[in-house]
C-alpha positions in Angstrom: 126.4 113.9 164.1 123.1 115.5 164.5 121.8 117.5 167.5 120.0 114.5 169.0 123.2 112.4 168.7 125.3 114.9 170.4 122.6 115.4 173.1 122.4 111.7 173.9 126.2 111.3 174.0 126.5 114.3 176.3 123.9 112.9 178.6 125.6 109.5 178.8 129.2 110.7 179.2 128.7 112.4 182.6 127.2 109.4 184.4 129.7 107.2 182.6 132.6 109.2 184.0 131.0 109.2 187.5 130.5 105.5 187.3 134.1 105.0 186.2 135.3 107.0 189.2 133.0 105.2 191.6 133.7 101.6 190.4 137.5 102.2 190.0 137.8 103.9 193.4 135.9 101.2 195.2 138.1 98.5 193.6 141.3 100.5 194.5 140.4 101.2 198.2 141.6 97.9 199.6 144.9 98.1 197.7 145.3 101.7 198.8 145.1 100.7 202.4 147.2 97.5 202.0 150.0 98.9 199.9 150.1 102.7 200.1 150.1 103.0 203.9 152.6 100.1 204.3 155.0 101.5 201.7 154.9 105.1 203.0 155.4 104.0 206.6 158.5 102.0 205.5 160.1 105.0 203.8 159.3 104.2 200.2 159.5 107.4 198.1 156.2 108.9 197.2 156.8 108.6 193.4 157.4 104.9 193.8 154.1 104.6 195.7 152.3 106.5 193.0 153.8 104.2 190.4 152.5 101.2 192.3 149.0 102.7 192.5 149.1 103.6 188.8 149.9 100.0 187.9 146.7 98.9 189.6 144.5 101.1 187.4 144.5 99.0 184.1 143.3 95.8 185.9 140.4 97.8 187.5 139.6 99.7 184.2 139.3 96.4 182.3 136.3 95.6 184.5 134.9 99.1 185.2 134.7 100.5 181.6 132.0 98.0 180.5 130.3 98.4 183.9 130.4 102.2 183.6 129.0 102.2 180.1 126.0 100.2 181.2 125.5 102.5 184.2 125.9 105.6 182.1 123.2 104.4 179.6 120.8 103.4 182.3 121.2 106.6 184.3 121.1 108.9 181.2 118.0 107.2 179.7 116.4 107.1 183.1 116.8 110.8 183.4 115.3 111.4 179.9 112.4 109.1 180.8 111.8 110.8 184.1 111.7 114.2 182.4 109.3 113.0 179.7 111.8 113.8 177.0 111.3 110.4 175.4 107.6 111.2 175.1 108.6 114.2 172.9 111.0 111.9 170.9 108.3 109.4 170.4 105.9 112.1 169.3 108.5 113.3 166.8 108.8 109.8 165.3 112.3 109.0 166.7 112.5 105.2 166.9 114.6 103.0 169.0 116.7 102.1 166.0 117.5 105.8 165.5 118.8 106.0 169.0 121.2 103.2 168.3 123.5 105.5 166.4 124.9 107.5 169.4 124.6 104.4 171.7 126.5 102.3 169.1 129.2 104.9 168.8 129.8 105.0 172.6 129.7 101.2 172.7 132.3 100.9 170.0 134.6 103.4 171.7 134.2 101.5 175.0 135.0 98.3 173.1 138.2 99.7 171.7 139.3 101.2 175.1 138.6 97.9 176.9 140.4 95.9 174.2 143.5 98.0 174.5 143.4 97.8 178.3 143.1 94.0 178.3 145.4 93.2 175.4 148.2 95.8 176.1 147.9 97.7 179.3 146.9 95.0 181.8 149.7 92.5 181.1 152.3 95.2 181.2 150.9 97.0 184.3 150.4 93.8 186.2 154.0 92.7 185.6 155.3 96.1 186.5 153.3 96.0 189.7 154.8 92.7 190.6 158.3 93.9 189.8 158.0 97.1 191.7 156.5 95.5 194.8 159.1 92.7 194.5 161.9 95.2 194.5 160.4 97.1 197.5 160.1 93.9 199.5 163.6 92.8 198.5 165.1 96.1 199.5 163.1 96.5 202.7 162.7 92.8 203.8 163.2 93.8 207.4 160.2 96.1 207.2 157.9 93.1 206.6 158.6 92.0 210.2 156.0 93.4 212.6 156.8 94.0 216.3 155.5 91.3 218.7 154.3 89.1 215.8 156.0 85.9 214.9 157.4 86.2 211.4 157.6 82.8 209.5 158.1 83.8 205.9 161.7 82.8 205.9 161.8 79.0 205.6 162.8 77.1 208.8 163.4 80.4 210.6 161.0 82.0 213.1 161.6 85.6 214.0 160.2 87.7 216.8 161.2 91.3 217.6 159.9 93.4 220.4 160.5 96.8 218.7 161.1 98.2 215.3 163.6 101.0 214.8 162.9 103.8 212.3 162.6 102.7 208.7 165.9 101.1 207.6 167.2 100.9 211.2 166.4 97.3 211.8 165.0 95.7 215.0 165.5 95.8 218.7 165.3 92.8 221.1 165.4 89.9 218.6 164.5 86.3 219.2 165.1 83.8 216.4 164.6 80.1 216.2 166.8 78.5 213.6 165.7 75.0 212.3 167.5 75.0 208.9 168.3 71.7 207.4 171.9 70.4 208.0 172.4 72.6 211.1 171.9 72.0 214.8 168.6 73.7 215.9 169.5 76.9 217.8 167.9 79.8 219.5 169.5 83.3 218.8 168.9 86.3 221.1 170.2 89.7 220.1 170.0 93.3 221.1 169.8 94.5 217.5 169.1 92.8 214.2 168.4 93.5 210.5 168.3 91.9 207.1 170.9 92.8 204.4 169.7 92.0 200.8 172.1 92.2 197.9 170.2 92.1 194.6 173.3 91.8 192.4 174.8 89.0 194.4 171.4 87.5 195.1 172.2 87.1 198.8 170.1 87.5 201.9 171.8 87.7 205.3 170.5 88.1 208.8 172.8 90.4 210.8 172.6 90.1 214.6 174.5 92.4 216.9 175.3 91.7 220.6 173.9 88.2 220.0 173.8 84.9 222.0 173.3 81.4 220.5 171.8 78.6 222.6 172.1 75.0 221.3 171.3 71.6 222.9 172.1 68.2 221.3 170.4 64.9 221.9 173.0 63.9 224.5 172.0 66.8 226.7 175.0 69.0 226.1 174.0 72.6 226.3 176.2 75.3 224.6 176.0 79.1 224.8 178.1 81.2 222.5 178.3 85.1 222.5 178.9 87.2 219.4 179.5 90.8 218.9 178.2 90.6 215.4 176.9 87.5 213.6 175.9 87.0 210.0 173.5 84.2 209.0 172.9 83.4 205.4 169.3 82.7 204.5 167.9 81.0 201.4 167.8 83.7 198.7 165.1 81.9 196.8 162.6 83.2 199.3 163.4 86.8 198.2 164.9 86.2 194.7 163.2 83.6 192.7 165.5 82.5 189.8 163.4 84.1 187.1 162.0 87.0 189.1 158.3 87.2 189.8 156.6 84.4 187.9 154.1 85.4 185.2 150.5 84.6 185.9 147.8 84.3 183.2 146.8 87.9 183.7 150.4 89.1 183.3 150.8 87.2 179.9 150.2 88.7 176.5 148.5 86.8 173.7 151.8 85.4 172.3 152.9 84.4 175.7 149.6 82.6 176.4 149.8 80.8 173.1 153.4 79.7 173.7 152.4 78.5 177.2 149.5 76.6 175.7 151.7 75.0 173.1 154.2 74.0 175.8 151.5 72.3 177.8 150.0 70.5 174.8 153.5 69.2 174.0 153.5 67.7 177.6 150.1 66.1 177.0 148.3 68.6 179.3 145.2 70.4 178.0 145.8 74.1 178.3 142.2 75.1 179.3 143.2 78.1 181.4 145.4 79.6 178.8 142.9 79.1 175.9 140.1 80.5 178.1 142.2 83.5 179.0 142.9 84.2 175.3 139.3 84.1 174.5 138.4 86.2 177.5 140.6 89.1 176.3 138.3 89.4 173.3 135.0 88.5 174.8 135.0 91.0 177.7 135.5 94.0 175.5 132.8 92.8 173.2 130.5 92.9 176.2 130.5 96.7 175.8 128.3 96.2 172.6 126.0 93.9 174.5 125.7 96.3 177.4 125.0 99.1 175.0 122.0 97.1 173.6 120.7 96.2 177.0 121.2 99.7 178.4 119.1 101.2 175.6 116.4 98.6 175.9 116.1 98.9 179.6 116.5 102.6 179.9 113.9 103.8 177.4 110.5 104.0 178.9 107.9 106.5 179.9 107.9 105.8 183.6 109.1 108.2 186.3 111.3 105.7 188.2 114.2 107.3 190.1 117.3 107.2 188.0 119.4 106.1 191.0 117.5 102.8 190.8 119.4 102.2 187.6 122.4 101.2 189.8 120.4 98.1 190.9 119.5 97.1 187.3 123.0 97.7 186.0 124.7 95.8 188.9 122.3 92.9 188.4 123.1 92.6 184.7 126.9 92.9 185.4 126.7 90.2 188.2 124.8 87.8 185.9 127.4 88.4 183.1 130.4 87.5 185.4 128.6 84.6 187.1 128.0 83.0 183.7 131.6 83.8 182.6 133.1 82.0 185.6 130.6 79.1 185.5 131.8 78.7 181.9 135.4 78.5 183.1 134.4 75.7 185.5 132.8 73.8 182.6 136.0 74.2 180.7 138.0 72.6 183.5 135.6 69.7 183.4 136.1 69.4 179.6 132.3 69.9 179.2 132.5 72.9 176.9 135.3 74.3 174.7 137.1 77.4 176.0 135.7 79.7 173.2 132.1 78.8 174.1 132.7 79.4 177.9 134.3 82.8 177.2 131.7 83.9 174.8 128.7 82.3 176.6 127.8 85.4 178.6 127.8 87.5 175.5 125.6 84.9 173.7 123.1 84.7 176.7 122.9 88.5 177.4 123.1 89.3 173.7 120.0 87.2 173.0 118.3 88.8 176.0 119.3 92.3 174.8 117.9 91.6 171.3 114.6 90.3 172.8 114.3 93.4 175.0 115.2 95.7 172.2 112.5 94.3 169.8 110.0 94.2 172.6 110.7 97.8 173.7 110.7 99.0 170.1 107.0 98.2 169.8 106.3 100.9 172.4 108.3 103.0 174.8 105.6 102.9 177.4 105.6 99.1 177.9 106.5 98.6 181.5 109.2 96.2 182.6 108.3 94.8 186.0 111.4 94.5 188.2 110.2 93.8 191.8 113.2 95.3 193.5 113.5 98.6 191.7 110.1 100.1 192.3 110.5 99.6 196.1 113.6 101.7 195.9 112.3 104.3 193.7 110.9 107.7 194.7 107.3 106.5 194.6 107.9 103.2 196.4 109.6 104.4 199.6 107.1 105.5 202.3 108.0 108.6 204.3 109.7 108.0 207.6 107.1 107.9 210.4 109.0 109.3 213.4 106.9 111.2 216.0 109.5 113.8 216.7 109.9 114.8 213.0 107.8 117.4 211.3 106.5 117.4 207.7 109.7 119.1 206.4 112.0 116.8 208.4 110.2 113.7 207.2 110.4 114.9 203.6 114.1 115.6 203.8 114.9 112.5 205.8 112.9 110.3 203.4 114.8 111.6 200.4 118.1 111.4 202.3 117.4 107.8 203.5 116.4 106.6 200.0 119.5 108.0 198.3 121.7 106.7 201.1 120.2 103.2 200.8 120.5 103.1 197.0 124.1 104.3 197.2 124.9 101.7 199.9 123.3 99.0 197.8 125.2 100.0 194.7 128.5 100.1 196.4 127.9 96.8 198.2 127.2 95.2 194.9 130.6 96.5 193.6 132.4 95.0 196.5 130.7 91.6 196.2 131.2 91.5 192.5 134.9 92.4 192.9 135.4 89.8 195.6 133.5 87.2 193.5 135.7 87.9 190.5 138.8 87.7 192.6 138.0 84.4 194.5 135.5 82.4 192.4 138.3 81.2 190.1 139.7 79.2 193.1 136.3 77.6 193.6 136.0 76.6 190.0 139.5 75.2 190.1 138.5 73.0 193.1 140.9 74.8 195.5 137.9 75.9 197.6 134.2 75.3 198.1 131.2 77.5 197.6 130.6 77.2 201.4 134.0 78.8 202.0 133.2 81.6 199.5 129.8 82.2 201.1 131.4 82.2 204.6 134.0 84.7 203.4 131.2 87.0 202.1 129.4 86.7 205.4 132.5 87.7 207.5 133.7 90.4 205.0 130.3 92.2 205.1 131.0 94.2 208.3 134.2 95.6 206.6 132.2 96.4 203.5 129.7 98.3 205.6 132.6 100.1 207.3 133.8 101.3 203.9 130.4 102.0 202.4 128.6 104.0 205.2 130.8 107.2 205.1 130.6 107.4 201.3 126.8 106.7 201.3 126.3 109.5 203.9 128.4 111.9 201.8 126.5 111.1 198.6 123.1 111.2 200.3 123.8 114.7 201.7 125.2 116.0 198.4 122.4 114.6 196.2 119.6 115.5 198.6 120.7 119.2 198.9 121.4 119.2 195.2 117.9 118.1 194.3 116.4 120.6 196.7 118.4 123.3 195.1 117.8 122.3 191.5 114.0 122.0 192.1 114.0 125.4 193.8 112.6 123.7 196.9 115.4 125.2 199.0 114.4 128.7 197.8 110.8 128.1 198.9 112.0 126.9 202.3 114.2 130.0 202.8 111.3 132.2 201.8 109.3 130.6 204.6 112.0 131.5 207.1 113.6 128.1 207.3 117.4 128.4 207.2 119.8 125.9 205.5 121.0 124.8 208.9 117.5 123.8 209.9 117.0 121.9 206.6 120.2 120.1 207.1 119.3 118.9 210.7 117.8 115.5 209.6 120.9 114.8 207.5 123.1 115.6 210.4 121.0 113.2 212.5 121.6 110.6 209.9 125.3 111.2 210.0 125.3 110.8 213.8 123.5 107.5 213.5 126.0 106.3 210.8 128.9 107.4 212.9 127.5 105.5 215.9 127.1 102.4 213.7 130.7 102.7 212.6 131.9 102.9 216.2 129.7 100.0 217.3 131.1 97.9 214.4 134.6 98.7 215.7 133.7 97.7 219.2 131.8 94.5 218.4 132.0 92.4 215.2 134.5 94.2 212.9 137.7 92.8 214.4 136.6 89.1 214.8 134.9 89.2 211.4 138.0 90.6 209.6 140.2 88.0 211.2 137.9 85.2 210.0 137.5 86.8 206.6 141.3 87.1 206.2 141.8 83.5 207.3 139.2 82.3 204.8 140.7 84.4 202.0 144.1 82.9 202.8 142.7 79.4 202.7 140.7 80.0 199.5 143.9 81.2 197.8 145.6 78.0 198.8 147.4 79.0 201.9 148.0 77.0 205.0 145.8 77.5 208.1 148.8 77.7 210.3 149.0 81.5 210.4 145.4 81.9 211.5 144.2 78.7 213.2 144.5 78.7 217.0 144.9 74.9 216.9 148.0 75.2 214.7 149.6 78.1 216.4 153.1 77.0 217.5 154.5 80.3 218.9 152.9 82.4 221.6 154.1 85.3 223.7 153.2 85.3 227.4 151.9 88.2 229.4 155.3 88.8 231.1 157.3 88.6 227.9 158.1 84.9 227.9 157.9 82.9 224.7 156.1 79.6 224.4 156.6 77.0 221.6 154.5 73.9 221.3 153.7 71.3 218.6 150.0 71.2 219.2 147.3 72.5 221.6 144.1 70.6 222.2 141.5 72.9 223.7 139.2 70.0 224.6 141.6 68.2 226.8 143.6 71.4 227.6 146.9 69.8 226.8 150.1 71.1 225.1 152.4 68.8 223.3 156.1 69.4 222.7 156.2 72.4 225.0 159.2 74.8 225.3 159.2 77.8 227.5 161.8 80.6 227.2 161.9 83.1 230.1 164.2 86.2 229.9 166.0 88.5 232.2 166.0 92.2 232.2 167.1 92.2 228.6 165.8 89.9 225.9 169.3 88.6 225.0 169.6 87.1 228.4 167.8 83.8 228.7 167.1 83.2 232.4 165.2 79.9 232.3 164.4 77.3 229.7 161.8 74.6 230.2 160.9 71.6 228.0 158.1 69.0 228.5 156.8 66.3 226.1 153.3 67.0 227.4 151.7 69.6 229.7 148.1 69.2 231.1 146.1 72.0 232.6 145.7 71.5 236.3 143.4 74.5 237.1 139.8 74.4 238.0 136.7 76.3 237.0 135.3 77.3 233.6 137.1 80.7 233.6 140.5 79.0 233.3 141.9 81.6 235.6 144.5 79.4 237.3 148.0 79.1 235.8 149.0 75.7 237.2 150.0 73.0 234.7 151.3 69.4 235.1 154.3 68.8 232.9 155.5 65.3 232.0 158.9 64.0 230.8 160.9 67.2 230.6 163.6 69.3 232.2 164.2 72.9 233.5 167.5 74.7 233.0 168.3 78.0 234.8 171.1 80.2 233.4 173.0 83.2 234.7 173.6 86.5 233.0 176.7 85.0 231.2 174.7 82.1 229.8 176.2 79.5 232.2 174.0 76.8 233.5 173.2 77.3 237.2 170.8 74.4 237.7 169.5 71.6 235.5 166.6 69.6 236.8 165.1 66.7 234.7 161.7 65.5 235.8 159.1 62.8 235.0 156.2 64.8 236.4 156.3 68.4 237.7 154.0 71.2 238.4 154.8 74.4 236.4 153.2 77.7 236.1 152.2 79.0 232.6 149.4 81.2 231.3 145.9 80.0 232.0 144.5 77.5 229.5 142.2 80.0 227.9 145.2 82.1 227.0 146.4 79.5 224.5 142.9 79.4 222.9 142.8 83.1 222.1 143.9 84.8 218.9 147.3 86.5 218.8 147.1 90.3 219.4 146.9 92.3 216.2 145.6 95.9 216.1 143.9 95.2 212.8 141.5 92.8 214.5 141.0 94.4 217.9 138.3 96.7 219.1 139.0 100.1 220.5 138.9 99.0 224.1 141.0 95.9 223.4 143.6 97.9 221.6 143.6 100.6 224.3 144.4 98.0 227.0 147.0 96.2 224.8 148.7 99.5 224.0 148.8 100.5 227.7 150.4 97.2 228.6 153.1 97.6 225.9 153.7 101.3 226.8 154.2 100.3 230.5 157.0 98.0 229.5 158.8 100.7 227.6 158.0 99.6 224.0 157.6 102.0 221.1 153.9 102.0 220.5 153.6 104.7 217.8 151.9 102.3 215.4 149.5 101.1 218.0 148.7 104.7 219.1 148.0 105.7 215.5 145.7 102.7 215.0 144.0 103.4 218.4 143.3 107.1 217.5 142.1 106.1 214.0 139.5 103.8 215.5 138.2 106.8 217.4 138.5 109.4 214.7 137.2 107.5 211.7 133.5 107.4 212.9 133.5 111.2 212.9 134.0 111.2 209.2 130.3 110.9 208.6 129.6 114.2 210.5 132.6 116.0 208.8 131.5 114.9 205.4 127.9 115.9 206.0 128.9 119.4 207.2 131.1 119.7 204.1 128.5 118.4 201.7 125.6 120.6 202.7 127.1 124.0 201.8 129.1 122.5 198.9 125.9 121.1 197.4 124.1 124.4 197.6 126.6 126.0 195.3 126.7 123.2 192.8 123.1 121.9 193.2 121.8 123.5 190.0 124.0 121.2 187.9 122.1 118.1 189.0 122.4 115.0 191.2 125.0 113.3 189.1 127.3 116.3 189.5 126.9 116.0 193.2 127.8 112.3 193.0 131.0 113.3 191.1 131.9 115.9 193.7 131.3 113.3 196.4 133.6 110.8 194.8 136.4 113.4 194.4 136.0 114.4 198.1 136.0 110.7 199.2 139.2 110.0 197.2 140.9 113.0 198.7 139.8 112.0 202.2 141.0 108.4 201.8 144.3 109.5 200.4 144.7 111.9 203.4 143.9 109.1 205.8 146.5 106.8 204.3 149.3 109.4 204.0 148.9 110.7 207.6 148.5 107.2 209.0 151.8 106.2 207.3 153.5 109.3 208.6 152.3 108.6 212.1 153.4 105.0 211.9 156.8 106.1 210.7 157.2 108.5 213.6 157.2 111.6 211.5 153.9 112.9 212.9 152.4 112.6 216.4 150.0 109.7 216.5 147.0 111.8 217.6 147.7 114.4 214.8 148.2 111.6 212.3 144.7 110.1 213.1 142.8 113.3 213.4 144.5 115.5 210.7 142.1 114.5 207.9 139.0 115.3 210.1 140.6 118.6 211.1 141.5 119.6 207.6 138.1 118.7 206.1 136.3 120.0 209.2 138.0 123.4 208.7 136.9 123.5 205.1 133.3 122.6 206.2 133.4 125.3 208.8 134.5 127.9 206.2 131.8 126.9 203.7 129.1 126.8 206.4 130.0 130.4 207.6 130.1 131.8 204.0 127.2 130.1 202.3 123.9 131.9 202.0 121.6 130.2 204.5 
């Protein structure tokens, strides 16, 4: 290769690596929170957790390699254009066709890497991920049960525990409703309980210690039996499917997909999904060549547009590609187009566009391409911030900082939306969900995206802003004028304070309810039942004094409960003090606040029992006034720290703590809600001195450093949160340790950097 070839490749490789880190990290964050924290808190060995995270990488890389290639080309050529190096190339007679040599080489290498990932790595890694998580769940089935949350994953069995012992220690204060077929419905109360899973014998047993069973037949006979130790066999198919975790299309290799397609054809079923998946394994890698052509055509110009605006162009092209791809899959399901055309359609469409842009650009580097969004985000298109309290220097720094933060936030939001679209749109095209449901999911998921994006945007903005000031020697001029680094960083610190305030306001207002709605919609889009999330279909509720309510249906309009059962306990949960049943209960309170607890029960009975389980009184009734929770209580969502604001979780934790429950997990979640908004300040204090020492290497180097810092911080958050939940670290230390560690590093750098 010649000097020009090596130079172009070197310029593309760095933003390509940065893009690969950014895109892959953004796709991994939800899984890191969902799996890593959960597994560590349950005592799963760290090497196993790392293996789980490693198996997620190939699926992400199959998407991020083509995306990163396009981004690398656009950013690299944007930098060459901004520095007028293309003017020199054009003056020396270097044509666009000549530049295709290094670009073509990079595109072919990306094509090979993506092909290997999709054809070999992804099927193997996806299946290993399912097998590892399958084994973890099977061995630690009891860890899936969350305290004070009704667990309904075992068929015909509802489980409720008040406390969890340490990992592997089972549960305390257990309530279980057993409605298995062929057996008399029963209620089990136990002091301790756990699940014993034997993988070799394929058996699942519920072990209850110091237990009591309550049964009642249709004739009205009530029986109470005490057990020192009771073993209940559960259906092993819920934990051990006969063939292990079933293979999905993404877990299948090409021969497996072809065999599955032949099997379906033999049954008279058209294997559209399998044929489309086969073609997709070849068409997506080929997109690297298309993206190389488009990246060269769009990147080469003589304009001084900011290179960070290339994020917007690249994400738009990527989004169009995948929209056309999934629309093609929908047409395949409707037998409108063949699978090969649907899979290769995006390449045909964008390939034609790339050829047109290439020929059009080859006629002159300086021919402008008018994209309305990009200039408004570029350096020349953003007006300086007009705040009366800011001086000229503050406005200059704040404007640069705000522009970079906005571009970073926009780029990362695009990554989240594209990833969610790729994950869920297939269900829409299959007819399992509607576009309205998908749009509603995006709407309710946006606050969580903002919650993830803001800290990283602030970090990147501070790193890149200080890096640019250092590289352009502007910081040297400011210091020569007597302006210290601390004074220069003041607008950025103000921006971090605002971002931290936004994070806390999100926590206190819309984040919890939005996450609950988003999770419910995601569950429905994936084909789940609304029972777990819909208030109208909730059948099990805990009362404010520890009682348990079961009902068939609650109508919030008429304020009526159907098929109501009330279980009231004594000093210990295994002592059932009173049991009430009513075919129907109507709310008898008055006022819009629903503050009264009076209900009118129809056609039922009340049974009071002593400490030994013997019936003291039994009173059937046609109509009776009973006291339950207010009507509004049955129309509220079940308590879950993931969906509660700081004040709600604080009050909920205080109530649990007053009753003697172990609230370690709640205290960790509570402290995290308070500590996380401070990450914007900590990251800014860390980024400013760090960027001064690395700023001469350019903005992209700062972005790379920012991603590494963000990855380290998120890993620290997950590890310490898991340790706190598992009781190995004090809750306050578990929540604040990442801020303390990174804050100490920031303090050291601030005190040692030349200001």
